[in-house]
C-alpha positions, 0 to 999 in steps of 0.5 A: 846127720846134723840134728837141730832141736829148738826148746822153749824154756823157763828163764831160770838159773840152772836151766842151761846147765841141766839141758847140757848135762842131759846131752853129756850124760848120754855122751852126745856132743853139742856142735852149737847152742844158742840161747836168748830171750823169746817174744814172751817175758820169762821164756827163753828159746834155745837152739841146739845143733848136734851130730848124730848117727840116726834119727832115732837118737834125735827122737830119744833126745827130744823125749828126754828133753820133754821130761825136764821141769823147766822145758816148755816145748821141744821141736826137732827141726831136722826134717822141716823147712827152716830159716836158720842163721849164724853170726861170725866175727873174723879178724883177718891179717892184712897187708898193704899188698893184700887188703884190696884183694881180701875186700874183693873176696868177701864182697860176694858174701855180703860180709861187713867190715866192723873194725880196721887196723894197720895189720888186720880187719874184722868182718861180720858175716851172717847166714846159714852155717855153710855160707859162714864156713865157706867164708872162713875157708876163703879167708883162712889162707890170709891168716885168721887172727881170731874167730868167734861164731855164735852157732845156729839159731833157727825157726820153722818157715812161715806156715810151719811156725808154732807158738812158743807155748802150748795152748794150755800153758800159763806162767804162774 
């Protein structure tokens, strides 16, 4: 089962380390983690994707994360309707013979060409993880020179949106 947990945390040194240590101490592997500033100063948003055996593990993780000092809010998104995206940069080997074929293959994925050289082309693709994975597998036979993926970042959809901060929280 793929679990997605979002956290709002204080933007302080060591917070990311403490969060990842919590997972590693319990022998949970993080599939991806994204972290960045939120809409509020001094607050960051994390999205952690993990593979777990059942929902009880996600529930336990959520409880443990809520105990952390710099964690403001934890939301488990696995059973919610969400908007999620991932970004990937894929450098593909090209030859004069296959260049147009590769361009034709990537068009349905709405990938963007962001760098071109004599023997390679770099594509940027964004979308849900399944879309990114399908694109990578499609171009793999041509030869992937380099691949960088950001991991998933996610929000609950529309009316499910919750504030990044609990109503009783204030920054001191």
